[in-house]
C-alpha positions in Angstrom: 7.1 11.8 47.9 5.0 12.1 45.0 3.2 15.2 43.9 -0.4 15.0 44.6 -1.9 15.9 41.2 0.5 13.8 39.6 -0.8 10.7 42.1 -4.1 12.0 41.2 -3.8 11.7 37.2 -1.6 8.3 37.5 -4.3 6.9 39.3 -7.2 8.4 36.9 -5.1 6.7 34.2 -3.8 8.6 30.7 -1.7 8.4 27.8 2.0 7.7 28.3 4.3 8.0 25.5 7.6 6.1 25.6 10.0 9.1 24.1 12.2 7.9 21.3 15.5 8.9 20.5 16.0 11.8 17.8 19.4 10.9 15.5 21.4 12.3 12.6 22.4 9.6 9.9 26.0 9.9 11.7 24.2 8.5 14.2 24.4 11.4 16.4 21.8 13.0 19.1 19.3 15.8 16.8 18.8 18.2 19.6 16.4 19.9 17.4 14.1 16.8 16.7 14.6 15.4 20.4 13.1 18.6 21.6 10.5 19.0 18.8 9.3 14.6 19.6 8.5 16.5 23.4 6.7 19.0 22.3 4.9 16.7 19.6 3.6 14.9 22.8 2.5 17.6 25.0 0.4 19.3 22.3 -1.3 15.8 21.4 -2.5 15.6 25.3 -0.1 13.3 26.3 -0.9 13.0 30.3 3.1 12.4 30.5 5.9 10.8 28.8 8.5 8.4 29.7 12.5 8.8 28.6 15.2 6.7 28.9 13.3 3.7 28.4 13.3 0.6 25.8 12.0 3.1 23.1 14.8 5.5 24.1 17.3 2.8 23.5 19.6 1.3 26.7 22.4 2.4 24.7 22.6 6.0 25.9 23.8 4.9 29.1 26.9 3.5 27.4 30.0 5.3 28.0 30.8 5.4 24.1 27.8 7.8 23.7 27.4 9.3 26.9 23.6 10.6 26.3 21.7 9.6 29.4 22.0 12.8 31.1 21.7 15.0 28.1 18.6 13.3 27.0 16.4 13.2 30.0 17.4 16.8 31.0 16.1 18.3 27.1 12.9 16.9 27.8 12.2 18.2 31.4 13.2 21.5 29.8 10.8 21.3 27.1 8.4 20.4 29.6 8.9 23.8 31.7 9.0 25.7 28.7 5.6 24.4 27.5 4.6 25.6 30.7 2.8 21.9 31.1 0.1 21.3 34.0 1.4 20.4 37.0 -0.5 17.1 36.8 1.6 16.1 33.5 3.8 12.8 34.6 7.3 12.8 34.2 9.0 9.4 34.3 12.6 8.6 33.8 14.0 4.7 33.0 16.3 3.7 35.7 18.3 0.2 34.9 21.5 -1.5 35.3 22.9 -3.1 38.5 22.3 -1.6 42.1 25.2 1.3 41.7 23.6 2.4 38.4 20.2 2.1 39.4 20.9 4.3 42.6 22.6 6.9 40.5 20.1 6.9 38.0 17.4 7.7 40.7 19.2 10.2 42.2 19.6 12.0 38.8 16.3 11.7 37.9 15.3 13.2 41.4 17.4 16.2 41.0 16.5 17.0 37.6 13.0 17.3 38.1 11.3 13.2 37.1 8.3 12.2 39.3 8.9 8.7 39.1 11.2 6.0 38.0 10.4 3.3 35.7 12.5 0.5 36.8 13.7 -2.1 34.7 14.1 -5.4 35.9 16.2 -6.7 32.5 19.7 -7.3 31.5 20.2 -8.6 35.9 20.4 -12.3 34.6 23.1 -12.9 37.9 20.6 -11.3 40.5 17.3 -13.4 42.2 14.4 -12.4 42.9 14.8 -11.1 46.1 18.2 -9.2 44.9 15.9 -7.3 42.3 13.4 -6.6 45.5 16.2 -5.1 47.6 17.2 -3.2 44.5 13.8 -1.6 44.3 13.7 -0.8 47.7 17.1 1.0 47.7 15.6 2.8 44.8 12.3 3.6 46.2 14.2 5.3 49.2 15.1 8.2 46.6 12.1 8.3 43.6 8.8 7.1 43.6 9.0 3.7 41.7 6.9 2.8 38.6 7.4 -1.1 38.3 8.3 -2.8 35.0 7.4 -6.0 33.5 9.1 -6.2 30.3 9.1 -9.2 28.1 11.4 -11.4 27.5 12.2 -11.3 23.8 13.4 -7.4 24.1 15.8 -8.0 27.3 13.2 -8.7 30.3 12.7 -11.7 32.2 10.0 -13.8 33.5 8.8 -13.0 36.9 6.8 -15.0 39.7 3.4 -13.9 40.8 5.7 -14.0 44.4 7.8 -11.3 43.1 5.4 -9.0 42.7 3.0 -9.3 45.2 6.1 -8.3 47.5 7.1 -5.5 45.2 3.3 -4.0 45.3 3.9 -4.1 49.2 7.4 -2.0 49.1 6.4 1.8 50.2 6.7 4.1 47.7 5.8 2.0 44.7 3.0 3.4 42.8 2.6 1.9 39.7 3.4 -1.2 37.9 3.9 -1.0 33.6 2.4 -4.5 32.8 4.5 -5.5 29.2 5.3 -9.4 29.2 3.0 -9.8 25.9 1.4 -12.6 27.5 -2.2 -13.1 28.8 -0.6 -15.7 31.9 2.2 -13.2 32.9 -0.3 -10.1 32.7 -3.0 -11.9 35.0 0.0 -13.0 37.6 1.0 -9.3 37.8 -3.1 -8.0 38.4 -3.4 -11.0 41.0 -0.3 -10.0 42.7 -1.4 -6.4 43.4 -4.7 -7.4 44.3 -3.2 -9.5 46.9 -1.3 -6.8 48.6 -2.1 -4.9 51.5 -1.2 -2.1 49.3 -3.3 -2.6 46.0 -5.4 0.6 46.3 -2.1 2.5 46.4 -1.0 0.8 42.8 -2.0 2.1 39.5 -1.4 -0.8 36.9 -0.7 0.5 33.2 -0.6 -1.9 30.2 2.8 -1.8 28.1 1.3 -4.8 26.1 1.7 -3.2 23.0 -0.2 -6.0 21.2 -3.6 -5.9 23.5 -3.6 -2.2 24.0 -7.6 -1.8 23.7 -8.7 -4.7 25.4 -6.3 -4.2 28.5 -7.4 -0.6 29.0 -11.5 -2.1 29.1 -10.6 -4.4 31.4 -11.6 -4.5 34.3 -10.3 -7.2 37.3 -12.3 -9.3 39.4 -10.1 -11.1 42.0 -11.1 -13.3 44.8 -8.9 -12.2 47.7 -9.6 -14.6 51.0 -13.3 -14.5 50.2 -13.5 -10.7 49.0 -13.7 -9.3 45.4 -10.9 -7.2 44.7 -11.9 -5.0 41.3 -8.9 -3.6 39.6 -8.7 -1.6 36.4 -6.2 -1.4 33.8 -6.4 2.5 34.0 -3.6 4.0 31.0 -1.3 2.8 29.2 3.1 3.5 29.0 3.6 2.4 25.3 6.1 2.3 22.5 3.2 2.5 20.1 1.8 5.8 21.7 5.4 7.4 20.5 3.3 7.4 16.7 0.0 8.7 15.9 -0.5 9.9 19.2 -3.2 12.3 19.0 -5.5 9.9 17.4 -4.5 7.6 20.7 -5.3 10.5 22.6 -8.4 10.8 21.4 -9.5 6.8 21.3 -8.3 6.5 25.1 -10.9 9.4 25.7 -13.5 6.7 24.1 -12.1 4.0 26.1 -12.6 6.4 29.3 -15.9 6.9 28.3 -17.1 3.3 27.7 -15.9 2.1 30.9 -17.6 5.2 32.8 -20.7 4.2 30.9 -20.5 0.4 30.9 -21.3 0.5 27.0 -18.5 -1.3 24.9 -19.2 -1.0 21.2 -18.5 -3.6 18.7 -16.7 -0.3 16.7 -14.2 -0.1 19.7 -13.4 -3.8 19.9 -12.6 -3.9 16.1 -10.8 -1.2 16.8 -8.5 -2.6 19.1 -7.7 -5.0 16.5 -6.9 -2.7 13.8 -4.5 -1.2 16.7 -3.0 -4.4 17.0 -2.3 -5.4 13.4 -0.7 -1.9 13.1 1.5 -2.6 16.1 2.4 -5.8 14.5 4.1 -3.8 11.6 5.7 -1.3 13.8 7.0 -3.8 16.5 8.3 -6.2 14.0 6.2 -9.1 14.9 7.1 -11.2 12.5 10.6 -11.3 13.4 10.4 -11.4 16.9 10.3 -8.0 17.4 14.0 -7.1 16.2 12.6 -4.0 14.4 10.5 -2.5 17.2 12.8 0.5 17.8 13.2 1.5 13.7 10.1 0.5 13.2 8.5 3.4 15.4 11.4 5.4 14.3 10.6 4.8 10.7 7.1 6.1 11.2 8.3 9.3 12.7 10.3 9.8 9.7 7.8 8.9 7.4 5.6 12.0 9.6 8.9 14.4 9.1 9.2 14.4 13.1 12.5 12.5 12.6 14.8 12.6 9.7 15.4 8.6 9.6 14.9 5.9 11.3 18.6 5.5 12.6 19.5 3.7 16.0 22.3 4.2 17.9 23.4 0.3 17.6 23.9 -0.6 13.7 22.0 -3.6 13.9 18.8 -1.9 15.3 17.2 -1.7 11.7 14.2 -2.4 10.1 13.5 -6.1 9.0 13.6 -7.4 5.7 9.6 -6.5 4.6 8.9 -4.5 7.8 8.8 -1.4 5.8 6.1 -2.9 3.5 3.9 -4.0 6.9 4.2 -0.2 7.7 3.1 0.3 4.0 0.3 -1.7 4.5 -1.0 -0.6 7.6 -0.7 3.2 6.7 -3.0 2.3 4.0 -5.2 0.2 5.7 -6.2 2.0 8.8 -5.8 6.1 7.9 -8.4 7.3 10.8 -5.1 6.0 13.5 -2.9 8.4 12.1 -2.1 11.8 12.6 -0.4 12.9 9.8 -2.4 15.9 9.4 -2.0 17.0 12.8 1.5 16.6 12.8 2.0 18.6 9.5 -0.1 21.6 10.8 1.9 22.1 13.8 5.7 20.9 12.6 7.0 24.1 11.9 6.3 25.3 15.5 8.1 22.2 17.2 11.1 22.5 15.0 11.4 26.0 15.8 
């Protein structure tokens, strides 16, 4: 059963950063800075966090590192320590074949997470029916946040019929749409709109390349001659793992625009600036190869991380990516929250 305050906030829409992994230079967990990141997101005004997801690095599950339970427990401890609101949304990532997914869901439920973000990636041998059965089993344990991950970073293309069937599963409460593709995004919106549970499913953007437009969009879908209206209510985004204070302020502007029905030219221009910044952070020039290292690089420049290191030595900045980050930093000073980070850094690291 999903906490009612969490459910209310989930459906109202909020900012949910995808939590990165803090490492030392020798690629060991930096506990102090891992805790500091969680404190940063809470103080920046995020409405929740997602831990153990792509931005946290799927390798934390590898027995070689064995970091999954430790990293996700640290976040829960910090949320409790901060006395975050009861409505603060705690999301843990779930991946892998059925047995692994069940084990992760059970751990998340026991340690205090509200929802499991269920990845469909890395399961090439699974049919869509297999993935749906896996979702049903996980949903018996913990409320599910569905996840459409883009193929270039480990996801797979899934059909309209799959998403409609997933939306029909009891205890699925939200879907993160992150295919970085307008047609596939629309597939999910149409599927949810045609589901008998369409009012019980909150839609979140994970399209880091189209954040503002997604959040400003209400879809009007014809369902058997009737119009169903579906809003992208919030975001669960790797992009929001950086410059989070400003992201919260921009999100509040977007919510006000939705409520008043007035979308300013300035807000649309801001959306394109954010997309340009995301291209640098996520390494769009190199098919997103440096996306995790790019996020870590920005956090390192702010001082929240000591470096952009990832568990895999193959995860690193691409040639030219640092220059692109330099460019967007200089071009869009109104998007970063360096001053906020600087003022609070000592507190977060204590």
